[in-house]
C-alpha positions in Angstrom: 47.3 -10.7 41.5 46.4 -10.4 45.2 48.4 -7.1 45.5 46.8 -5.7 42.3 43.3 -6.7 43.4 43.9 -5.2 46.9 44.9 -1.9 45.3 42.5 -1.8 42.4 39.3 -3.1 44.1 40.0 -2.8 47.8 41.5 0.7 47.7 41.0 2.6 44.5 37.6 1.3 43.5 36.2 1.7 47.0 37.6 5.2 47.2 36.2 6.4 43.9 32.9 4.7 43.7 31.7 4.3 47.3 29.5 7.5 47.1 25.8 6.9 46.7 25.3 10.1 44.7 26.2 9.7 41.0 27.3 13.3 40.8 29.7 12.8 43.7 31.1 9.7 42.0 31.6 11.8 38.8 33.4 14.5 40.7 35.6 11.9 42.4 36.7 10.7 39.0 37.3 14.2 37.8 39.5 15.1 40.8 41.3 11.7 41.0 41.8 10.8 37.4 45.3 9.4 38.1 44.0 7.1 40.8 41.4 5.8 38.4 44.0 5.2 35.7 46.1 3.3 38.3 43.0 1.2 39.1 42.5 0.3 35.5 46.1 -0.7 35.1 45.7 -2.9 38.1 42.7 -4.6 36.6 44.6 -5.2 33.3 47.5 -6.8 35.3 44.9 -9.1 37.0 43.4 -10.0 33.6 46.9 -10.9 32.2 47.9 -12.9 35.3 44.6 -14.8 35.1 45.5 -16.1 31.7 49.0 -17.0 32.8 47.6 -18.8 35.9 45.1 -20.7 33.8 47.9 -22.3 31.8 50.2 -22.8 34.8 47.6 -24.7 36.8 46.7 -26.8 33.8 50.4 -27.8 33.4 50.7 -28.5 37.2 47.7 -30.7 37.4 47.6 -32.4 34.0 49.1 -35.6 35.3 46.3 -36.0 37.8 43.6 -35.9 35.2 44.4 -34.2 31.9 40.8 -33.7 30.8 39.6 -32.2 34.0 42.7 -30.1 34.3 42.2 -28.8 30.8 38.5 -28.1 31.4 39.3 -26.3 34.6 41.7 -24.1 32.7 39.2 -23.4 30.0 36.6 -22.4 32.7 39.1 -19.9 34.1 39.8 -18.5 30.7 36.0 -18.1 30.2 36.0 -16.1 33.5 38.8 -14.0 32.1 36.7 -13.1 29.1 34.0 -11.8 31.4 36.6 -9.9 33.4 38.0 -8.4 30.2 34.6 -7.2 29.1 34.0 -5.8 32.5 37.3 -3.9 32.3 36.2 -2.3 29.1 33.4 -0.6 31.0 36.1 1.1 33.1 37.8 2.4 30.0 34.5 3.9 28.9 34.0 5.4 32.3 37.4 7.0 32.0 36.5 8.6 28.7 33.2 9.9 30.1 34.9 11.4 33.1 36.9 13.6 30.7 33.8 15.0 29.0 33.1 18.5 30.3 30.7 19.6 27.5 27.7 17.4 28.6 28.1 16.7 32.3 24.5 15.4 32.8 24.9 12.6 30.2 28.4 11.9 31.4 27.1 11.3 34.9 24.4 9.0 33.6 26.9 7.2 31.4 29.3 6.6 34.3 26.5 5.2 36.4 25.3 2.9 33.5 28.8 1.5 32.8 29.7 1.2 36.5 26.6 -1.0 36.9 27.6 -3.0 33.8 31.1 -3.5 35.2 29.7 -4.9 38.5 27.1 -7.0 36.7 29.5 -8.6 34.2 32.2 -9.2 36.8 29.6 -10.8 39.1 28.5 -13.1 36.4 32.1 -14.0 35.7 32.6 -14.8 39.4 29.9 -17.5 39.1 32.2 -19.2 36.5 35.3 -18.5 38.6 33.6 -20.5 41.4 33.2 -23.5 39.1 37.0 -23.2 38.3 37.8 -23.3 42.0 35.7 -26.4 42.5 37.6 -28.1 39.7 40.9 -27.0 41.2 39.8 -28.3 44.6 39.0 -31.7 43.1 42.4 -31.9 41.3 44.1 -30.9 44.6 42.4 -33.6 46.5 43.4 -36.2 43.9 47.0 -35.1 44.0 49.3 -36.7 46.6 51.5 -33.6 46.4 48.9 -31.2 47.7 47.6 -31.4 51.3 43.9 -32.4 51.2 42.7 -29.4 53.2 43.6 -27.0 50.4 41.4 -29.0 48.1 38.4 -28.9 50.4 39.0 -25.2 51.1 39.0 -24.5 47.4 35.8 -26.4 46.8 34.2 -24.5 49.7 35.4 -21.2 48.2 34.2 -22.2 44.8 30.7 -23.1 46.0 30.6 -19.8 48.0 31.6 -17.7 44.9 29.0 -19.4 42.6 26.1 -19.4 45.1 26.7 -15.8 46.3 27.0 -14.3 42.8 24.2 -16.4 41.3 21.9 -15.3 44.2 23.0 -11.7 43.6 21.9 -11.9 40.0 18.6 -13.8 40.4 17.5 -12.2 43.7 18.7 -8.5 43.5 16.1 -7.4 46.0 18.0 -9.3 48.7 21.3 -7.7 48.0 21.9 -6.5 51.6 21.6 -9.9 53.4 23.6 -11.5 50.5 26.4 -9.1 51.1 26.4 -9.8 54.8 26.8 -13.5 54.1 29.5 -12.6 51.6 31.4 -10.6 54.3 31.3 -13.6 56.6 32.5 -16.0 54.0 35.1 -13.7 52.6 37.8 -14.8 55.1 37.8 -18.5 54.4 37.4 -17.8 50.6 40.5 -15.5 50.8 42.4 -18.1 52.8 41.7 -20.7 50.2 42.8 -18.7 47.3 45.8 -16.8 48.7 46.9 -19.7 51.0 46.9 -22.2 48.1 48.8 -19.7 46.0 51.5 -19.3 48.7 51.7 -23.1 49.1 52.2 -23.5 45.3 55.0 -20.9 45.4 56.7 -22.3 48.5 56.2 -26.1 48.0 54.5 -26.8 44.7 57.6 -26.9 42.5 59.3 -29.4 44.8 56.1 -31.5 45.2 55.1 -31.8 41.5 57.2 -35.0 40.9 55.3 -37.0 43.6 53.0 -39.8 42.6 49.3 -39.1 42.1 46.2 -40.9 43.4 
């Protein structure tokens, strides 16, 4: 998921959609259609992995608190629904980029659906933050998981939810919000990726330990 996100959002999306001028964005899509297709495939991989991770984390933490673990998994699945709807906007953009008969409306459509993608995904990330908070709580309650991962996950979850909630309710302050997001992105990434690495390296051996 991290590799797919790094490519799809960190590289392809930034390369194709970083231009301010909508016509330039449209031309980028026309000239780099294969890159955009690869981006969409990456997003689909992320979407499918999210569903798998939801179930896997529920199974891993169900002995800590089955109800909270189940609820945390459901929250992540809800986030996946938002992500899936957002990805559909990219498929629409791909179809619009192939339209050469009405370029003006295609440019407007690309801009509209790009804004929808970012809006829907941002709303989903508010929910994703709640998922991380639940995951952090379960980690703290689990003897098998070092406590600092739990606190880092809670911090990352609060950061996600607050940042994206603020983006949606205070759009006029997007620039300072993005500056704060840039500062917090490192500990947020460490929480997510670091915990994933710990699960892969130690989680399977630690699952049989007793729980608090």
